[in-house]
C-alpha positions in Angstrom: 0.0 0.0 0.0 1.2 3.5 -0.8 2.8 5.2 2.2 2.1 8.9 2.8 5.0 10.2 4.8 3.9 13.7 5.6 1.1 12.6 8.1 3.1 13.7 11.1 3.8 17.0 9.4 0.1 17.5 8.7 -0.7 16.9 12.4 2.0 19.4 13.3 0.6 21.9 10.8 -2.8 21.8 12.5 -1.3 22.3 15.9 1.0 25.1 14.8 -1.6 27.0 12.8 -4.1 26.7 15.7 -1.5 28.3 18.0 -0.3 31.0 15.6 -3.6 31.8 13.9 -1.9 31.2 10.5 -0.8 33.9 8.0 -4.0 35.5 6.7 -2.1 37.3 3.9 -3.3 41.0 3.9 -2.3 41.5 0.3 -5.4 41.2 -1.9 -3.6 41.9 -5.1 -2.3 45.0 -6.7 -4.3 46.7 -9.5 -3.7 45.0 -12.9 -4.1 45.9 -16.5 -6.0 43.9 -19.1 -3.1 41.5 -19.5 -2.8 40.7 -15.8 0.4 42.8 -15.4 0.6 45.2 -12.4 -0.4 48.7 -13.4 3.1 49.8 -12.3 4.5 47.9 -15.2 6.4 45.5 -12.9 6.9 42.0 -14.4 5.5 39.3 -12.2 6.7 35.7 -11.6 4.3 33.2 -10.2 5.7 30.1 -8.6 3.7 26.9 -9.3 4.4 23.7 -7.4 3.0 20.4 -8.7 3.8 16.7 -8.6 3.7 14.1 -11.2 2.5 15.1 -14.7 -0.3 17.7 -14.7 0.2 18.3 -18.5 0.5 22.1 -18.2 3.7 22.8 -20.1 2.2 23.9 -23.4 -0.7 25.7 -21.7 1.8 27.7 -19.6 3.7 28.8 -22.7 0.4 29.9 -24.2 -0.6 31.9 -21.1 2.7 33.6 -20.9 2.6 34.6 -24.6 -0.9 36.0 -24.2 -0.1 37.8 -20.9 3.2 39.8 -21.3 4.9 40.5 -18.0 3.6 37.2 -16.4 6.1 34.4 -16.0 5.1 31.0 -14.5 8.0 29.1 -12.9 7.2 25.5 -12.1 8.6 23.2 -9.5 7.6 19.5 -10.1 8.5 17.0 -7.3 7.5 13.5 -6.4 4.2 13.2 -4.5 5.4 13.0 -0.9 8.3 15.6 -1.1 5.9 18.0 -2.8 3.3 17.8 -0.1 5.9 17.7 2.7 7.5 21.0 1.4 4.1 22.6 1.0 3.1 21.7 4.6 6.4 23.1 5.9 6.1 26.4 4.0 2.5 26.9 5.2 3.4 26.2 8.8 6.3 28.7 8.5 4.2 31.3 6.8 6.9 31.8 4.1 9.0 30.1 1.5 6.0 28.7 -0.3 4.6 29.1 -3.9 2.0 31.3 -5.3 0.0 28.3 -6.5 0.2 24.7 -5.4 -1.4 21.4 -6.4 -3.0 19.6 -3.4 -4.0 15.9 -3.9 -7.4 14.9 -2.6 -6.1 13.0 0.4 -4.6 16.3 1.7 -7.4 18.7 0.8 -9.5 18.0 3.9 -6.6 18.9 6.2 -5.9 22.1 4.4 -9.5 23.1 4.1 -9.7 22.7 7.9 -7.1 25.4 8.1 -8.7 27.7 5.5 -7.2 30.9 6.9 -3.8 29.7 5.6 -5.1 30.0 2.0 -6.7 32.6 -0.2 -10.5 32.2 -0.3 -11.1 32.1 -4.0 -14.7 33.2 -3.4 -13.2 36.6 -2.7 -11.9 36.7 -6.2 -15.1 35.8 -8.0 -14.9 32.0 -8.0 -18.6 31.7 -7.3 -19.2 32.9 -10.9 -17.5 29.8 -12.2 -18.7 27.3 -9.6 -21.2 25.7 -12.0 -18.3 24.8 -14.3 -17.2 22.0 -11.9 -18.6 18.8 -10.5 -20.5 19.7 -7.3 -18.8 17.0 -5.3 -15.3 18.0 -6.5 -16.0 21.7 -5.6 -17.2 20.7 -2.2 -13.9 18.9 -1.3 -12.1 22.3 -1.1 -15.0 24.1 0.7 -15.4 24.5 4.4 -18.4 22.7 6.0 -20.1 26.1 6.6 -19.6 27.2 3.0 -17.8 30.4 4.0 -14.5 29.6 2.2 -13.3 27.7 -0.8 -9.5 27.3 -0.8 -8.9 26.0 -4.4 -10.2 25.2 -7.8 -10.6 21.6 -9.0 -8.1 20.1 -11.4 -8.7 16.4 -12.4 -10.9 13.7 -10.9 -10.0 10.1 -10.3 -13.1 8.3 -11.7 -12.6 4.6 -11.4 -12.5 1.6 -13.8 -10.7 -1.7 -14.0 -7.7 -2.1 -16.3 -7.2 -5.7 -17.3 -4.9 -7.7 -19.5 -7.1 -9.2 -22.2 -4.3 -11.6 -23.3 -4.0 -13.0 -19.8 -7.8 -13.3 -19.5 -7.8 -15.3 -22.8 -5.2 -17.6 -21.5 -7.4 -18.3 -18.4 -10.4 -19.0 -20.6 -12.2 -15.9 -19.4 -14.1 -13.4 -21.6 -12.0 -10.7 -23.2 -14.6 -8.3 -24.5 -14.9 -5.3 -22.2 -18.7 -5.5 -21.9 -18.5 -9.2 -21.1 -15.7 -8.6 -18.6 -17.7 -5.8 -17.0 -20.7 -8.2 -16.6 -18.5 -10.7 -14.7 -18.4 -8.4 -11.7 -21.0 -5.7 -12.3 -23.1 -6.8 -9.2 -20.4 -6.8 -6.5 -16.8 -6.8 -5.4 -17.5 -10.4 -4.2 -18.0 -11.4 -7.9 -14.7 -9.7 -8.7 -12.9 -11.8 -6.1 -14.6 -14.9 -7.5 -13.2 -14.1 -11.0 -9.8 -13.8 -9.4 -10.1 -17.3 -8.0 -11.1 -18.6 -11.4 -8.1 -16.9 -12.9 -5.7 -18.2 -10.3 -7.0 -21.8 -10.6 -6.7 -21.7 -14.4 -3.2 -20.1 -14.6 -1.5 -20.5 -11.3 -0.8 -16.7 -11.4 -2.0 -13.9 -9.2 -5.0 -11.8 -10.2 -4.7 -8.4 -8.4 -1.5 -6.4 -7.9 -1.7 -5.5 -4.2 -4.3 -5.2 -1.4 -3.7 -1.5 -1.0 -5.1 -0.4 -4.4 -8.1 -2.7 -3.9 -8.7 -1.0 -0.6 -8.5 2.5 -2.1 -11.0 1.6 -4.8 -13.7 0.1 -2.5 -13.4 2.4 0.4 -13.9 5.5 -1.8 -17.2 4.4 -3.3 -19.3 5.8 -0.5 -20.1 9.4 0.5 -19.4 8.5 4.1 -16.3 6.6 5.0 -14.0 8.1 7.7 -16.2 11.2 8.2 -19.9 11.9 7.8 -21.3 14.9 6.0 -21.3 16.9 9.2 -17.5 16.3 9.7 -17.9 13.7 12.5 -15.5 10.8 12.7 -17.3 7.5 11.8 -14.4 5.3 10.6 -15.0 2.7 13.3 -18.7 2.3 12.5 -18.8 3.0 8.8 -20.5 0.3 6.8 -18.3 1.1 3.7 -15.1 0.9 5.7 -16.0 -2.5 7.1 -17.2 -3.7 3.7 -13.9 -2.6 2.1 -12.0 -4.4 4.8 -13.9 -7.6 4.3 -13.4 -7.5 0.5 -9.7 -7.0 0.8 -9.4 -9.7 3.5 -11.3 -12.1 1.2 -8.8 -11.4 -1.6 -5.9 -12.1 0.8 -7.5 -15.3 2.1 -8.1 -16.4 -1.5 -4.3 -15.8 -2.2 -5.0 -13.9 -5.5 -2.7 -11.0 -4.5 0.7 -10.5 -6.1 1.8 -8.4 -3.1 3.8 -6.0 -5.3 4.0 -2.7 -3.5 2.4 0.1 -5.5 4.7 2.5 -7.2 7.7 0.2 -6.7 10.1 -1.1 -9.4 8.6 -4.5 -8.9 5.1 -3.2 -9.4 6.1 -1.4 -12.6 7.8 -4.5 -14.0 4.7 -6.6 -13.1 2.6 -4.5 -15.5 4.9 -5.6 -18.3 5.5 -9.3 -17.4 2.1 -10.3 -16.3 2.6 -10.7 -12.6 -1.1 -9.6 -12.2 -4.0 -9.4 -14.6 -6.1 -6.5 -13.3 -5.4 -3.1 -11.9 -7.9 -0.7 -10.1 -7.6 2.1 -12.6 -8.6 5.7 -11.9 -8.4 8.0 -14.9 -4.9 9.2 -14.1 -3.6 5.7 -14.0 -3.9 5.4 -17.8 -0.8 7.5 -18.5 1.2 5.6 -15.8 0.5 2.2 -17.3 1.4 3.4 -20.7 4.7 4.8 -19.4 5.7 1.8 -17.3 4.5 -1.0 -19.7 5.1 0.1 -23.2 5.7 -3.4 -24.5 2.1 -4.4 -23.6 0.3 -1.9 -25.8 -2.8 -3.5 -27.2 -2.9 -6.2 -24.5 -4.8 -4.0 -22.0 -8.4 -3.1 -22.0 -10.8 -1.3 -19.6 -13.9 -2.5 -17.9 -16.3 -0.8 -15.5 -15.6 -0.9 -11.8 -17.8 -3.2 -9.6 -20.8 -1.5 -8.0 -20.1 1.7 -10.0 -19.1 5.2 -9.1 -16.3 6.2 -6.7 -13.4 8.5 -6.9 -9.7 7.9 -6.1 -7.3 10.8 -6.5 -7.5 14.0 -8.3 -6.3 17.4 -7.0 -7.0 21.1 -6.5 -4.9 24.2 -7.2 -4.7 26.4 -4.1 -3.1 29.8 -3.4 -1.3 30.0 0.0 -2.2 33.2 1.9 1.5 34.2 1.9 1.4 34.7 -1.9 2.3 38.3 -2.9 0.3 38.1 -6.1 -3.1 36.4 -5.3 -5.0 38.2 -8.0 -2.6 37.2 -10.7 -2.4 33.7 -9.3 -6.2 33.4 -9.4 -6.4 34.8 -12.9 -3.9 32.1 -14.1 -5.5 29.3 -12.1 -9.0 30.0 -13.3 -7.8 30.1 -16.9 -5.8 26.9 -16.8 -8.6 25.0 -15.0 -11.4 26.3 -17.4 -13.3 23.5 -19.2 -11.5 24.0 -22.6 -8.1 23.7 -21.0 -9.0 20.7 -18.9 -10.2 18.9 -22.0 -6.8 19.6 -23.7 -5.0 18.2 -20.7 -7.1 15.0 -20.9 -6.4 14.5 -24.5 -2.7 14.9 -23.8 -2.1 13.1 -20.5 -5.3 11.3 -19.5 -6.0 13.4 -16.4 -9.8 13.5 -16.4 -11.6 16.9 -16.3 -13.6 18.1 -13.3 -15.7 20.2 -15.7 -18.9 18.2 -16.7 -19.7 20.5 -19.6 -17.0 18.7 -21.7 -18.3 15.2 -20.8 -20.7 15.1 -23.7 -18.5 16.9 -26.1 -17.5 15.1 -29.3 -13.7 15.1 -28.5 -14.6 13.4 -25.1 -17.1 10.9 -26.4 -14.9 9.9 -29.3 -11.7 9.6 -27.4 -10.3 6.1 -27.6 -7.0 4.6 -26.6 -5.1 2.3 -29.0 -2.9 1.2 -26.0 -6.1 0.0 -24.3 -7.4 -1.8 -27.3 -9.6 1.0 -28.5 -11.4 1.5 -25.2 -13.7 4.6 -25.2 -11.9 6.2 -22.2 -13.8 9.4 -22.4 -17.2 7.7 -22.2 -16.2 5.3 -19.5 -14.7 7.8 -17.1 -17.3 10.5 -17.8 -20.1 8.2 -16.9 -18.3 7.1 -13.7 -17.6 10.7 -12.6 -21.3 11.6 -12.9 -22.1 8.7 -10.5 -19.9 10.0 -7.7 -21.5 11.4 -4.6 -19.8 14.1 -2.5 -17.6 12.7 0.2 -16.3 14.7 3.2 -12.6 13.9 3.1 -11.9 15.3 6.6 -8.7 16.6 8.1 -7.2 13.2 9.1 -8.0 11.2 6.0 -4.4 10.3 5.4 -3.7 9.2 8.9 -6.7 7.0 9.1 -6.2 5.5 5.6 -2.6 4.7 6.4 -3.4 2.9 9.6 -6.0 0.7 7.8 -3.4 0.1 5.0 -0.7 -1.0 7.5 -3.2 -3.3 9.2 -3.9 -5.0 5.9 -0.2 -5.3 5.3 0.1 -7.1 8.6 -2.5 -9.6 7.6 -0.8 -10.0 4.2 2.5 -10.7 6.0 1.0 -13.1 8.4 1.7 -11.0 11.5 -1.9 -10.5 12.7 -5.2 -12.1 12.1 -7.9 -10.0 10.4 -9.7 -9.6 13.7 -6.6 -8.5 15.6 -5.5 -6.2 12.8 -8.8 -4.5 12.7 -8.7 -3.8 16.5 -5.1 -2.7 16.3 -5.9 -0.2 13.5 -8.8 1.3 15.6 -6.5 1.6 18.6 -3.7 3.2 16.7 -6.1 5.7 15.0 -7.7 6.7 18.4 -4.2 7.1 20.0 -2.9 9.3 17.1 -6.0 11.4 17.1 -5.7 11.9 20.9 -8.7 9.9 22.0 
């Protein structure tokens, strides 16, 4: 399961900001001319921090050409170092960027400290709210609706990527509609297909228990927190259901146990160590990069039980930015529907702007790598099925403890019953209960 190292830093951030009151950033932006340049004629550099591949390079060049005097400097880091640096700069009140990407697992913690970020509602964001999926917008909005700290980038609508060549070897259907039908009713059916595959081939079906957990647990609007922000992780039906599904996969021994994002996992995509992969929209580009020799052997089916979101981000403006107006102008432009569609066509990051879901470029977008799968149609339909989920300030901490508990089961260290109780005890202790 993927480890998120900045959890301790996030906890420290909450404590520090509560003590210090945060940096509210008095600068509301100098007057600008029509091109976004300060009226004084001063050239402006906006620092943009992201992770992975947001697909912004060509768009940034276009924006700079259309807005003389504005320069966008980007810093792209790996996932954990990026968020760790952002947490540190926010806690310090200096040293941060003008704009930063924040992945969904972190947005709840940052929204809980909204005073440390620019409230985009103060810059007219309410006028473009309807451009975005309601549930995605709500992730960056405080529970009382008084502040929204960022604009949505992509969403992580889910599907199942599968190796059609390996399915054929196992005597299973290979047509994506027929494969979808194998498990359309439940994740239990998905596990049963895995057993059939293992029996027929002797090989493992899924890549690792962590990614299965992330897919199932994120299919409900209430998992670790309810809609009022109350912790419900110990009693959540969806959390317990996800736990039971992953435990059943471990007990069936259909798990390749290849740690996500590891060299072993990357190689497994190429050499057939596993036949399926829980596959949010952004995973498409990752598979293409890591397993180029398997082009045409992959296809995409719908996810069991439909809906659900895993991943996706927001762009936020830390309150310490000296150019919040210019930052907002750029941010609202690059996250407009037409730009998000261009990013999807280039990198696979799926738009958070539903007006493009029925567009011809979206509905006709297919992937040769994934055997001509209609990716635009599959992920658009999934995104519309998602119901808003309150991520909450300690999503990462809770998710990691459940992940480590499942790892202990996988490694034979604890029984499922003991691992569950240990996870609950650890979470309560870390949250100070």
